[in-house]
Each structure stands twice: as structure tokens, then as C-alpha cells.
C-alpha positions in Angstrom: -20.9 -11.2 21.9 -20.5 -8.6 19.2 -17.4 -8.2 17.0 -14.9 -5.5 18.0 -14.1 -4.9 14.3 -14.8 -1.2 13.6 -13.5 -1.1 10.0 -16.0 0.0 7.3 -14.4 -2.4 4.7 -13.2 -6.0 5.0 -9.4 -6.3 4.4 -7.9 -8.9 2.1 -4.5 -10.2 2.9 -2.6 -9.9 -0.3 1.0 -9.2 -1.3 1.3 -6.8 -4.2 4.3 -4.7 -5.3 3.7 -1.1 -4.7 5.3 2.2 -5.8 4.4 5.6 -4.4 5.4 9.2 -4.2 4.4 12.2 -2.1 1.9 14.4 -3.7 3.2 18.0 -4.1 6.8 17.0 -3.5 9.2 18.7 -6.0 11.5 15.7 -5.9 9.0 13.2 -7.3 11.0 10.4 -5.8 9.3 7.1 -6.0 9.4 4.6 -3.1 8.7 0.9 -3.4 7.1 -1.6 -1.0 4.8 -4.5 -0.7 1.2 -4.6 0.5 0.2 -6.6 3.6 -3.6 -6.1 3.1 -5.9 -4.1 0.9 -9.5 -3.0 1.1 -11.7 -0.6 -0.9 -11.0 2.0 1.8 -7.3 1.8 2.1 -4.2 -0.4 2.5 -1.3 -1.3 4.7 2.1 -1.7 3.2 5.7 -2.2 4.2 8.6 -0.2 2.8 12.3 0.5 3.4 11.5 4.2 3.1 11.3 6.1 6.3 10.2 9.4 4.9 6.4 9.2 5.4 4.5 11.1 8.1 0.8 10.9 9.2 -1.1 13.3 7.0 1.1 12.9 3.9 -0.8 12.5 0.6 0.6 9.7 -1.5 -0.1 8.7 -5.1 0.1 4.8 -5.0 0.3 2.2 -7.7 -0.2 -1.5 -7.1 1.1 -4.0 -9.7 -1.5 -6.7 -10.5 0.1 -9.9 -11.8 -1.3 -11.6 -14.9 -4.2 -13.9 -14.0 -5.6 -16.5 -16.4 -9.2 -15.7 -17.3 -9.2 -12.4 -15.4 -6.3 -10.1 -16.3 -4.4 -12.0 -18.9 -1.6 -9.4 -19.2 -1.8 -8.0 -15.7 -2.3 -4.4 -14.9 -2.2 -1.9 -12.0 -4.4 -0.1 -9.6 -3.7 3.5 -8.8 -5.1 5.9 -6.2 -4.6 8.8 -3.9 -4.4 8.2 -0.2 -3.6 9.9 3.1 -1.1 8.3 5.6 -2.9 7.5 8.8 -0.2 5.8 10.8 3.5 4.7 10.6 5.0 1.7 12.5 8.7 0.9 12.7 9.1 -2.8 12.0 12.3 -4.7 12.9 13.1 -8.4 12.6 14.0 -10.8 9.9 11.8 -11.1 6.9 12.3 -14.0 4.4 9.2 -13.6 2.1 10.2 -10.1 0.7 13.3 -8.3 -0.5 12.8 -5.6 2.1 15.5 -5.0 4.7 15.0 -6.2 8.3 14.2 -2.6 9.5 11.3 -1.1 7.6 8.2 1.0 8.0 4.6 -0.2 8.1 2.3 2.5 6.6 -1.5 2.6 7.0 -3.1 4.5 4.2 -6.7 5.6 3.7 -7.9 6.2 0.1 -9.1 9.8 -0.5 -10.8 8.6 -3.7 -11.6 5.2 -5.1 -8.6 3.5 -6.7 -8.8 2.9 -10.4 -7.8 -0.1 -12.5 -5.2 0.7 -15.2 -4.5 -1.8 -17.9 
């Protein structure tokens, strides 16, 4: 039997702190969240913000923790992406500081994300 996976890129389950804002918004309000998974083509993150809609363009920045022998002082990855889907998530969550009701956001990168050190 063949696999039903239709994604172009393999996802990696990784929890990274994320901050983002809507491109073109005059408010430039930053929202925070935590990734659930990341791939070269996009990411899925959870956030307390409920302001995103499919089609929104977001500037995102992922915080990369220091890693011995790789990124000694840490860094960040930034990119531009389009919101594909929003899911309302409810229920208790003990592994993050996010509230029990939050949004799950599927984002497709419009351009390859860049490593910033």
C-alpha cells in the first residue's frame, strides 16, 4: 500500500518559541506562540492570539536555543509565510505557558526562512 502523505516536505516535531506579526498591519503588534512542527515549507504553531485569518501574511521569528557544537550562542530563524488554516484548540496544556483555549495556525512559507545569528 502507498502512503497517504501528500506533503512536499517532512515535518519535524519541535517546540520552539515563536513571535510574529501581520505584514502590512499599522499596529505592528507582536504575538507569541510555540511551534508544534516545522518543515522547510512551513510550520504549525499554537498561540493565545485569535487574530489570524487564512490568507494573512505573517513575519515569523523562531528562537533557536544554544546548542553545543552547533549554535553555541543560539540564534533565530525568520521568514515570511501565509496562513493556510486556523484551528481552535481547547483543553488543558501542561507543557507550555499558553492558556487552555488557543489557536493552532498552519503557515506556509512564501520564501525560504533565513538563519539569523
